[in-house]
C-alpha positions as CSV (number, residue, x, y, z in Angstrom):
1,X,-210.5,-42.0,-1.0
2,X,-213.9,-42.8,-2.4
3,X,-214.3,-46.2,-4.0
4,X,-215.0,-46.1,-7.8
5,X,-218.3,-47.6,-8.8
6,X,-217.4,-47.9,-12.5
7,X,-217.0,-51.6,-12.7
8,X,-219.3,-51.7,-15.7
9,X,-218.4,-48.9,-18.1
10,X,-221.0,-47.1,-20.1
11,X,-221.5,-48.0,-23.8
12,X,-224.0,-46.2,-26.0
13,X,-225.3,-49.6,-27.2
14,X,-227.6,-49.4,-24.2
15,X,-229.6,-47.0,-26.2
16,X,-231.0,-49.9,-28.2
17,X,-233.0,-50.9,-25.1
18,X,-233.9,-47.4,-23.9
19,X,-234.8,-45.3,-27.0
20,X,-237.0,-46.0,-30.0
21,X,-236.3,-45.1,-33.6
22,X,-238.9,-45.0,-36.4
23,X,-236.6,-46.9,-38.7
24,X,-234.4,-49.1,-36.6
25,X,-231.5,-50.5,-38.6
26,X,-229.3,-50.9,-35.5
27,X,-231.0,-54.0,-34.1
28,X,-229.7,-57.5,-34.9
29,X,-232.9,-59.4,-34.2
30,X,-235.8,-60.4,-36.5
31,X,-239.5,-59.5,-36.0
32,X,-240.6,-60.0,-32.4
33,X,-242.8,-63.1,-31.7
34,X,-246.2,-62.3,-30.2
35,X,-247.5,-64.3,-27.2
36,X,-250.5,-65.2,-29.3
37,X,-248.1,-67.0,-31.7
38,X,-247.5,-69.5,-28.9
39,X,-250.9,-69.8,-27.3
40,X,-253.1,-70.6,-30.3
41,X,-255.9,-68.6,-28.7
42,X,-256.0,-70.7,-25.6
43,X,-253.7,-70.9,-22.6
44,X,-255.4,-73.8,-20.8
45,X,-252.3,-75.7,-19.9
46,X,-250.4,-72.6,-18.9
47,X,-253.2,-71.6,-16.6
48,X,-252.3,-74.7,-14.5
49,X,-248.6,-74.0,-14.5
50,X,-247.2,-74.0,-11.0
51,X,-245.4,-70.8,-10.3
52,X,-242.8,-72.7,-8.2
53,X,-239.1,-72.7,-8.2
54,X,-237.6,-74.6,-11.1
55,X,-234.4,-76.7,-10.9
56,X,-231.0,-75.0,-11.1
57,X,-230.1,-76.9,-14.2
58,X,-233.4,-76.1,-15.9
59,X,-236.6,-77.8,-16.9
60,X,-235.9,-81.3,-18.2
61,X,-238.0,-81.3,-21.3
62,X,-236.7,-77.9,-22.3
63,X,-233.1,-79.1,-21.8
64,X,-233.8,-82.1,-24.0
65,X,-235.2,-79.8,-26.8
66,X,-232.1,-77.7,-26.6
67,X,-229.8,-80.7,-26.6
68,X,-231.3,-81.9,-29.9
69,X,-230.2,-78.6,-31.5
70,X,-226.6,-79.3,-30.6
71,X,-226.4,-83.1,-30.8
72,X,-225.5,-83.4,-27.1
73,X,-227.1,-85.0,-24.1
74,X,-229.8,-83.2,-22.1
75,X,-227.7,-83.4,-18.9
76,X,-225.0,-81.3,-20.7
77,X,-227.4,-78.3,-21.0
78,X,-227.9,-75.6,-18.4
79,X,-230.7,-73.0,-18.9
80,X,-229.9,-69.4,-18.1
81,X,-231.6,-66.1,-17.8
82,X,-230.7,-65.0,-21.3
83,X,-227.3,-65.3,-23.0
84,X,-225.7,-62.6,-20.8
85,X,-226.4,-64.6,-17.7
86,X,-224.6,-67.5,-19.3
87,X,-221.6,-65.3,-19.9
88,X,-221.8,-63.9,-16.4
89,X,-221.8,-67.4,-14.9
90,X,-218.8,-68.4,-17.0
91,X,-216.8,-65.3,-16.0
92,X,-217.6,-65.9,-12.3
93,X,-216.5,-69.6,-12.4
94,X,-213.6,-69.5,-14.8
95,X,-211.9,-66.2,-14.3
96,X,-209.9,-64.7,-11.5
97,X,-207.5,-61.7,-11.4
98,X,-204.3,-62.7,-13.2
99,X,-206.1,-65.0,-15.7
100,X,-206.1,-64.0,-19.4
101,X,-209.2,-64.1,-21.6
102,X,-208.8,-63.9,-25.4
103,X,-211.6,-62.0,-27.2
104,X,-212.0,-60.9,-30.8
105,X,-212.7,-57.3,-31.8
106,X,-215.0,-56.0,-33.1
107,X,-217.4,-57.8,-30.8
108,X,-220.4,-57.4,-28.5
109,X,-219.3,-54.9,-25.8
110,X,-221.1,-56.6,-23.0
111,X,-219.1,-59.8,-23.5
112,X,-215.8,-57.9,-23.0
113,X,-217.2,-56.0,-20.0
114,X,-218.4,-59.1,-18.1
115,X,-215.0,-60.8,-18.4
116,X,-213.1,-57.7,-17.6
117,X,-215.2,-57.2,-14.5
118,X,-213.6,-60.3,-12.9
119,X,-210.1,-58.7,-13.0
120,X,-208.9,-60.9,-15.7
121,X,-206.7,-59.4,-18.4
122,X,-208.3,-59.2,-21.8
123,X,-206.1,-60.0,-24.8
124,X,-207.7,-58.8,-28.0
125,X,-207.5,-60.5,-31.4
126,X,-208.2,-57.8,-33.9
127,X,-210.3,-58.8,-36.9
128,X,-210.3,-56.4,-39.9
129,X,-212.8,-55.2,-42.5
130,X,-210.1,-55.6,-45.1
131,X,-209.8,-59.4,-44.3
132,X,-213.6,-59.8,-44.3
133,X,-213.4,-60.3,-40.5
134,X,-212.0,-63.8,-41.1
135,X,-210.1,-65.3,-38.1
136,X,-206.4,-66.3,-38.5
137,X,-205.4,-69.3,-36.3
138,X,-201.8,-68.1,-36.3
139,X,-202.9,-64.6,-35.1
140,X,-205.0,-66.1,-32.4
141,X,-202.2,-68.3,-31.2
142,X,-200.0,-65.2,-30.6
143,X,-202.6,-64.2,-28.0
144,X,-202.4,-67.4,-26.1
145,X,-200.2,-68.0,-23.0
146,X,-200.1,-70.4,-20.1
147,X,-202.3,-67.9,-18.2
148,X,-205.1,-68.2,-20.7
149,X,-208.3,-69.5,-19.0
150,X,-210.7,-68.9,-21.8
151,X,-210.9,-68.1,-25.5
152,X,-214.2,-66.6,-26.5
153,X,-215.4,-66.6,-30.1
154,X,-218.8,-65.6,-31.6
155,X,-219.9,-67.5,-34.7
156,X,-221.6,-66.0,-36.6
157,X,-219.9,-62.8,-35.3
158,X,-221.6,-59.7,-33.9
159,X,-221.5,-57.3,-35.7
160,X,-220.4,-58.8,-39.0
161,X,-222.4,-62.0,-39.3
162,X,-219.2,-63.9,-40.5
163,X,-218.9,-67.5,-39.5
164,X,-215.8,-69.3,-38.2
165,X,-215.6,-72.7,-40.0
166,X,-215.6,-75.9,-37.9
167,X,-212.1,-76.8,-39.4
168,X,-210.8,-73.5,-38.0
169,X,-212.3,-74.2,-34.5
170,X,-210.6,-77.6,-34.5
171,X,-207.2,-76.0,-35.3
172,X,-207.7,-73.5,-32.5
173,X,-208.3,-76.4,-30.1
174,X,-205.0,-77.9,-31.2
175,X,-203.1,-74.7,-30.5
176,X,-204.8,-74.3,-27.1
177,X,-203.9,-77.9,-26.2
178,X,-200.2,-77.1,-26.8
179,X,-200.1,-73.7,-25.1
180,X,-202.9,-73.6,-22.5
181,X,-204.3,-77.1,-22.1
182,X,-206.5,-76.3,-19.1
183,X,-208.3,-73.4,-20.9
184,X,-211.8,-73.6,-22.4
185,X,-213.0,-72.4,-25.8
186,X,-216.4,-70.6,-25.7
187,X,-218.4,-70.4,-28.9
188,X,-221.3,-67.9,-28.7
189,X,-223.7,-69.3,-31.2
190,X,-226.5,-66.8,-30.7
191,X,-227.0,-66.3,-34.5
192,X,-226.2,-69.8,-35.8
193,X,-229.7,-70.8,-36.8
194,X,-230.4,-67.5,-38.5
195,X,-229.6,-68.8,-42.0
196,X,-230.9,-67.3,-45.2
197,X,-233.7,-69.0,-47.0
198,X,-232.7,-72.6,-47.7
199,X,-229.1,-72.2,-46.8
200,X,-227.8,-75.0,-44.6
201,X,-227.3,-74.3,-40.9
202,X,-223.7,-74.8,-39.7
203,X,-223.7,-77.6,-37.1
204,X,-222.7,-76.7,-33.6
205,X,-219.1,-77.5,-32.9
206,X,-219.9,-78.5,-29.3
207,X,-219.3,-82.2,-30.1
208,X,-215.6,-81.5,-31.0
209,X,-214.3,-81.5,-27.4
210,X,-215.1,-81.3,-23.7
211,X,-213.1,-78.1,-23.7
212,X,-215.7,-76.4,-25.8
213,X,-218.6,-74.5,-24.2
214,X,-221.5,-73.3,-26.3
215,X,-223.9,-70.6,-25.4
216,X,-227.0,-69.2,-27.2
217,X,-230.5,-67.9,-26.5
218,X,-233.9,-67.5,-28.0
219,X,-233.4,-63.7,-28.4
220,X,-232.0,-63.5,-32.0
221,X,-232.9,-66.3,-34.3
222,X,-236.4,-67.0,-32.7
223,X,-237.4,-63.4,-32.1
224,X,-238.1,-63.9,-28.4
225,X,-235.7,-61.6,-26.4
226,X,-238.6,-60.9,-24.1
227,X,-238.3,-64.5,-22.9
228,X,-235.1,-64.2,-20.9
229,X,-234.0,-67.7,-21.8
230,X,-230.6,-68.7,-22.8
231,X,-228.4,-71.8,-22.3
232,X,-225.0,-73.3,-21.9
233,X,-223.8,-76.6,-23.4
234,X,-221.1,-77.8,-21.0
235,X,-219.7,-81.3,-21.6
236,X,-217.1,-81.2,-18.8
237,X,-218.9,-82.6,-15.7
238,X,-216.9,-80.8,-13.1
239,X,-217.4,-77.4,-14.8
240,X,-221.0,-78.1,-15.4
241,X,-221.6,-78.7,-11.7
242,X,-219.9,-75.5,-10.7
243,X,-222.0,-73.5,-13.2
244,X,-225.2,-75.1,-11.8
245,X,-224.1,-74.0,-8.4
246,X,-223.3,-70.5,-9.6
247,X,-226.7,-70.3,-11.1
248,X,-228.3,-71.5,-7.9
249,X,-226.4,-68.9,-5.9
250,X,-227.4,-66.0,-8.3
251,X,-231.0,-66.6,-9.5
252,X,-231.7,-70.1,-8.1
253,X,-233.6,-71.0,-11.2
254,X,-235.1,-69.6,-14.4
255,X,-238.7,-68.3,-14.5
256,X,-241.2,-71.1,-14.8
257,X,-243.2,-69.1,-17.2
258,X,-240.2,-68.3,-19.4
259,X,-239.1,-72.0,-19.5
260,X,-242.7,-73.1,-20.4
261,X,-243.0,-70.6,-23.2
262,X,-239.4,-71.4,-24.4
263,X,-240.4,-75.0,-24.7
264,X,-243.3,-73.9,-27.0
265,X,-241.0,-71.9,-29.1
266,X,-238.6,-74.8,-29.6
267,X,-241.5,-77.2,-30.3
268,X,-242.6,-74.8,-33.1
269,X,-239.1,-73.8,-34.2
270,X,-239.4,-75.4,-37.6
271,X,-242.3,-73.1,-38.6
272,X,-240.8,-70.1,-36.7
273,X,-237.3,-70.4,-38.2
274,X,-238.5,-71.1,-41.8
275,X,-240.6,-68.0,-41.9
276,X,-237.7,-65.9,-40.4
277,X,-235.1,-67.4,-42.7
278,X,-237.1,-66.4,-45.7
279,X,-237.6,-62.9,-44.3
280,X,-233.8,-62.6,-43.7
281,X,-233.1,-63.9,-47.2
282,X,-235.2,-61.2,-48.7
283,X,-233.8,-58.6,-46.4
284,X,-230.3,-59.5,-47.3
285,X,-231.1,-59.3,-50.9
286,X,-232.5,-55.8,-50.5
287,X,-229.3,-54.7,-48.6
288,X,-227.1,-56.3,-51.3
289,X,-228.9,-54.3,-54.0
290,X,-228.6,-51.1,-52.0
291,X,-224.9,-51.5,-51.4
292,X,-224.4,-52.1,-55.2
293,X,-226.4,-49.0,-56.0
294,X,-224.5,-46.9,-53.4
295,X,-221.1,-48.4,-54.1
296,X,-219.6,-44.9,-54.7
297,X,-220.3,-44.2,-51.0
298,X,-220.3,-47.5,-49.1
299,X,-218.8,-51.0,-49.1
300,X,-219.6,-54.0,-47.0
301,X,-218.7,-57.5,-45.8
302,X,-221.4,-59.8,-46.8
303,X,-222.6,-61.9,-43.8
304,X,-222.8,-65.7,-43.7
305,X,-225.8,-65.7,-41.3
306,X,-227.8,-63.5,-38.9
307,X,-229.8,-60.4,-39.4
308,X,-226.8,-58.1,-39.4
309,X,-223.8,-56.9,-41.4
310,X,-221.0,-54.4,-41.4
311,X,-221.1,-51.4,-43.8
312,X,-218.2,-49.0,-44.2
313,X,-218.3,-45.4,-45.4
314,X,-215.7,-45.3,-48.1
315,X,-212.6,-43.2,-47.1
316,X,-212.4,-41.9,-50.7
317,X,-215.9,-40.4,-50.3
318,X,-216.0,-39.2,-46.7
319,X,-213.5,-37.4,-44.5
320,X,-213.6,-37.9,-40.8
321,X,-215.8,-34.8,-40.0
322,X,-218.4,-36.1,-42.5
323,X,-218.5,-39.5,-40.7
324,X,-219.6,-37.7,-37.5
325,X,-222.2,-35.7,-39.4
326,X,-223.5,-38.9,-41.0
327,X,-224.9,-40.2,-37.7
328,X,-226.3,-36.7,-36.9
329,X,-228.1,-36.6,-40.2
330,X,-229.5,-40.1,-39.8
331,X,-231.0,-39.1,-36.4
332,X,-232.8,-36.2,-38.1
333,X,-234.2,-38.8,-40.7
334,X,-235.5,-41.0,-37.8
335,X,-233.1,-43.8,-38.8
336,X,-230.8,-45.5,-36.4
337,X,-227.8,-47.7,-37.2
338,X,-225.3,-49.2,-34.7
339,X,-222.0,-47.3,-34.7
340,X,-218.8,-49.3,-35.2
341,X,-217.2,-47.8,-32.1
342,X,-219.9,-49.5,-29.9
343,X,-218.1,-52.8,-30.9
344,X,-214.5,-51.7,-31.0
345,X,-214.5,-50.8,-34.7
346,X,-213.9,-47.4,-36.3
347,X,-216.9,-45.1,-36.5
348,X,-216.6,-45.3,-40.2
349,X,-218.1,-48.8,-40.0
350,X,-221.6,-49.4,-38.7
351,X,-223.7,-52.4,-38.1
352,X,-226.8,-52.6,-40.2
353,X,-229.7,-54.8,-39.1
354,X,-232.1,-56.0,-41.8
355,X,-234.3,-58.4,-39.8
356,X,-236.5,-56.3,-37.5
357,X,-238.3,-54.1,-40.0
358,X,-241.0,-55.1,-42.5
359,X,-239.5,-55.2,-46.0
360,X,-241.3,-52.0,-47.1
361,X,-240.0,-50.2,-44.0
362,X,-236.5,-51.5,-44.7
363,X,-236.7,-50.0,-48.2
364,X,-237.8,-46.6,-46.8
365,X,-235.0,-46.7,-44.2
366,X,-232.3,-47.5,-46.8
367,X,-233.6,-44.8,-49.0
368,X,-233.2,-42.3,-46.2
369,X,-229.7,-43.5,-45.6
370,X,-229.1,-42.8,-49.3
371,X,-230.4,-39.3,-49.0
372,X,-227.9,-38.6,-46.1
373,X,-225.0,-40.1,-48.1
374,X,-225.8,-37.7,-51.0
375,X,-226.2,-34.7,-48.8
376,X,-222.8,-35.3,-47.2
């Protein structure tokens, strides 16, 4: 019998990296940084950068800059080749067949895939549109067992942008200590710093316990997905050493160029993030006005942070066949949104990203969505 090669199942979310749309409302990132934004017209010091192997843990000054974002020590940071590499390393080290991993749904499909690829059993905590995607500690506890090796949360969530409060995370740790004391709690903080305007940024919960692992990257909040640079905050020394060895045995080290440019991003993060937070604030306001104007057709869960939110086609306005036609009509209008079923939601829900486009293009894109709603 031929061996199956389908270890990593297909999900149409891959189209975000393979196809272009004139009005892309599917992406969850802000405007892309340009290399010139980091070089100031001169690349003198980078010209002398040795293109040598880096250390498996990551460049020391870069790890120090990342540590300051999380109020941890630099030696508790491991740099990775983007956030997905961080998840892959964790899955490799922490999960074996027979383990159980608790994930929330809807969620980023690649996260589910990477943990399922280890042979671990995925236990799913369903979050609902009706409950504004708020996490119930009691419901999560029902998914825990002595076989649980990892609980994985994203805050702010993808696709909803809803944040899990620090108090809730502390209660989850208490429940885990009672049921599965050897398990770890992973908090994916990819969107944490993507606040709106002057809104306060929620502190990282990494300080709460050595059983907490935090991961993030420069891809979303800082607009630098082309720098494949992410990181793990790991305060358990034994686990950290295993993850460093896992990185060494996969990629050896991160790219010297990526780490050097990542340091420049973080050195200028005040300016970069302030500009982006204002852009997100205005984008969110435009979406809020649009949802209010189209309330006969759509409803939403207002996000806490991030360049993304969940919109739902009202059941009272659209039957199931109209939902399918909605996406077909959007394609004709050169508009793309992210279908809910990419994330484990119903197709009636879609992720709308309001950070990538210029505000004038965002207005045009939303007006085209309105035209489709009225046609249907």
